[in-house]
C-alpha positions in Angstrom: 216.2 -65.3 118.7 216.2 -68.8 120.2 214.5 -71.5 118.2 211.6 -73.6 119.5 213.8 -76.5 120.5 215.9 -74.2 122.7 212.8 -72.9 124.4 211.5 -76.5 124.8 214.8 -77.5 126.5 214.6 -74.5 128.8 211.1 -75.4 129.8 212.3 -79.0 130.6 215.1 -77.7 132.8 212.9 -75.3 134.7 210.2 -78.0 135.1 212.7 -80.5 136.5 214.2 -78.0 138.9 211.2 -76.2 140.2 208.0 -78.2 139.9 206.6 -79.4 143.2 208.8 -77.0 145.2 207.7 -74.1 147.4 208.9 -70.7 146.4 210.8 -69.2 149.3 211.1 -65.8 147.6 210.3 -64.1 144.3 211.7 -61.0 142.8 210.1 -59.5 139.7 212.3 -56.8 138.3 209.8 -55.2 136.0 207.8 -52.1 137.0 204.4 -53.8 136.6 205.2 -56.6 139.0 207.7 -54.9 141.3 205.4 -55.4 144.4 204.2 -58.9 143.6 205.3 -61.6 146.1 204.5 -65.2 145.3 206.5 -66.8 148.1 204.8 -69.7 149.8 203.2 -70.9 146.5 204.1 -74.2 144.9 205.4 -74.3 141.4 203.1 -76.6 139.5 205.0 -76.9 136.1 206.7 -75.1 133.3 205.9 -75.8 129.7 206.8 -74.4 126.3 204.3 -73.2 123.8 206.2 -72.4 120.6 208.7 -69.9 121.8 206.7 -68.9 124.9 207.3 -70.2 128.4 204.5 -70.7 130.9 205.4 -71.3 134.5 202.3 -72.2 136.6 202.6 -71.1 140.2 200.0 -72.1 142.8 196.5 -72.6 141.6 195.8 -69.1 140.2 198.9 -67.7 138.5 200.9 -68.3 135.3 204.2 -66.5 134.7 204.5 -65.9 131.0 208.0 -65.2 129.7 209.6 -64.9 126.2 213.3 -64.9 125.5 213.1 -62.6 122.4 216.6 -61.9 121.1 218.8 -61.9 124.2 216.9 -63.6 127.0 217.8 -66.8 128.9 216.9 -68.6 132.0 219.7 -69.9 134.3 219.5 -72.3 137.2 221.8 -71.9 140.2 222.4 -73.6 143.5 221.6 -71.1 146.3 225.3 -70.2 147.0 226.4 -70.1 143.4 227.5 -66.9 141.6 225.5 -65.7 138.6 227.1 -65.9 135.2 225.3 -62.8 133.9 225.2 -59.3 135.5 222.6 -58.8 138.2 221.2 -55.7 136.4 220.1 -58.0 133.5 217.9 -60.1 135.8 214.2 -59.7 135.2 212.8 -62.5 137.3 214.3 -64.5 140.3 212.4 -67.5 141.7 214.0 -69.0 144.8 213.3 -72.5 146.2 215.3 -74.3 148.8 217.3 -76.2 146.2 217.4 -73.8 143.2 217.4 -70.2 142.2 215.9 -69.7 138.7 217.0 -66.4 137.2 215.6 -65.0 133.9 218.0 -62.6 132.3 217.1 -60.0 129.6 213.6 -61.5 129.1 211.7 -59.8 126.3 208.3 -60.5 127.9 207.5 -60.9 131.6 203.9 -60.9 132.7 201.8 -62.6 135.3 198.5 -64.0 134.1 195.5 -65.6 135.7 195.6 -69.3 135.1 192.5 -69.3 132.9 193.9 -66.4 130.9 196.8 -68.2 129.3 195.2 -68.1 125.8 195.6 -64.3 125.9 199.4 -64.9 125.5 199.5 -68.1 123.4 196.1 -68.6 121.9 197.1 -67.0 118.6 199.8 -69.6 117.9 199.7 -72.2 115.2 200.3 -75.9 115.9 203.4 -76.3 118.1 206.1 -78.4 116.4 207.2 -79.9 119.7 203.9 -79.8 121.5 201.2 -82.4 122.2 198.9 -80.4 119.9 201.1 -80.8 116.9 198.9 -81.2 113.8 200.8 -81.2 110.5 197.6 -81.0 108.5 196.6 -77.8 110.3 200.1 -76.4 109.8 199.8 -77.1 106.0 196.3 -75.5 105.9 197.6 -72.3 107.6 200.5 -72.1 105.2 198.2 -72.5 102.2 196.0 -69.7 103.5 198.9 -67.3 103.1 200.1 -68.7 99.7 201.2 -65.3 98.4 203.6 -64.5 101.3 207.3 -65.1 100.9 208.1 -68.6 102.2 210.7 -67.4 104.8 208.2 -64.9 106.3 205.4 -67.5 106.4 207.6 -70.0 108.2 208.6 -67.3 110.8 205.0 -66.3 111.4 204.2 -68.2 114.6 200.5 -68.1 113.7 201.1 -70.7 111.0 203.3 -73.1 113.0 204.9 -72.4 116.3 208.6 -72.9 117.1 210.5 -71.9 113.9 213.1 -69.2 114.1 215.5 -67.7 111.6 217.8 -70.7 111.5 215.2 -73.3 110.7 213.3 -71.0 108.4 216.4 -70.5 106.2 217.3 -74.2 106.3 213.8 -75.3 105.4 213.8 -73.0 102.4 217.0 -74.6 101.3 215.7 -78.1 101.8 212.6 -77.2 99.8 214.7 -75.9 97.0 212.9 -72.6 97.2 214.3 -69.1 97.3 213.4 -67.6 100.7 211.5 -64.7 99.0 209.5 -66.9 96.7 205.8 -67.4 97.6 204.5 -70.3 99.6 202.5 -71.3 96.5 205.8 -72.1 94.8 206.6 -75.0 97.2 205.8 -78.3 95.4 205.1 -80.3 98.6 204.1 -78.4 101.7 203.3 -81.7 103.5 206.9 -82.8 103.1 208.2 -79.3 104.2 206.1 -79.4 107.4 207.2 -83.0 108.2 210.8 -81.9 107.8 210.3 -79.0 110.1 209.0 -81.2 112.9 211.8 -83.8 112.3 214.5 -81.1 112.6 213.2 -79.7 115.9 212.7 -83.2 117.3 216.2 -84.2 116.3 217.8 -81.2 118.0 215.6 -80.7 121.1 217.8 -82.7 123.4 221.1 -81.2 122.5 222.7 -77.7 122.5 224.3 -78.2 119.0 221.7 -77.6 116.3 222.3 -79.4 113.0 220.1 -79.6 109.9 222.6 -81.5 107.8 223.0 -84.4 110.2 226.7 -83.5 110.7 227.7 -82.0 114.0 231.2 -81.0 112.9 232.0 -77.3 113.1 231.0 -75.6 109.8 229.1 -78.5 108.6 226.0 -78.3 110.8 223.8 -76.2 108.5 223.3 -75.9 104.8 223.1 -72.1 104.4 222.4 -70.4 107.8 225.3 -68.1 108.7 227.4 -69.6 105.8 227.3 -66.4 103.7 230.2 -66.3 101.1 231.1 -69.9 101.9 230.6 -72.8 99.4 227.3 -74.5 99.3 227.8 -78.0 100.9 225.7 -79.5 98.1 226.9 -77.7 94.9 229.8 -75.5 95.8 228.2 -72.2 94.8 228.8 -69.3 97.2 226.0 -68.8 99.7 224.4 -65.3 99.6 222.9 -63.2 102.4 220.6 -60.2 102.4 218.6 -58.4 105.1 214.9 -58.8 104.6 211.7 -58.0 106.5 209.9 -54.9 107.7 212.1 -51.9 108.8 213.1 -52.4 112.4 212.5 -56.1 112.2 215.0 -57.1 109.5 216.5 -60.5 109.5 219.5 -62.0 107.7 218.2 -64.3 105.0 220.6 -66.9 103.5 220.3 -69.0 100.3 222.2 -70.8 97.6 221.6 -69.2 94.1 222.0 -72.5 92.4 220.0 -74.8 94.7 217.4 -72.1 95.3 216.8 -70.2 92.1 214.7 -67.0 92.5 
């Protein structure tokens, strides 16, 4: 699932390409919206809220989309060939200069403008948003002090924008086993500050690095480095599937740097 910085960058691209332009045609390839036609409306803006995308169209509508595991938005010039199969397209927004195509989107819904909170009102402070409030993020984490740290970081109600990559890397940087409780973290303020700093550092680039090193195999401390040597101490990184059945995620840690 894309991280918050990837979604933020997607919102920026859509906003630059579409905002202020008139929609010449729209194609919503989901049953609930199959007959909707928003052609003639002006795209006002696209913004990210955590991992959610809100595209405001005209004065009344907001297109709410979420990439989930496999989704992506592409921008094409009108005569360009799509890079993904047409049957994967869920939304097509056409202007004179750009065709924005949303492929394999996990969520596609059209909201009334004043109903956006129904989609994103539950989210915690957005790590890359104007509402970012580290004190509130810390308060929310402390309110779930018994939860495993990796689960609390992934819960978008606590702070919005962290996916599996950053959750695992933040556990490493905190020196905490991913399954240890939030209450075991000595300095939650520092952890939250690091979370914001990591997303800020990566939001303008495709390559995500938590170590400060963009070289292949050196970008991250533990994420997807199972059975490789820890970059800090040399111990082999371990991996296990954790989470509720049907929603398991790969969790990575260094047994020496993050004792259970």
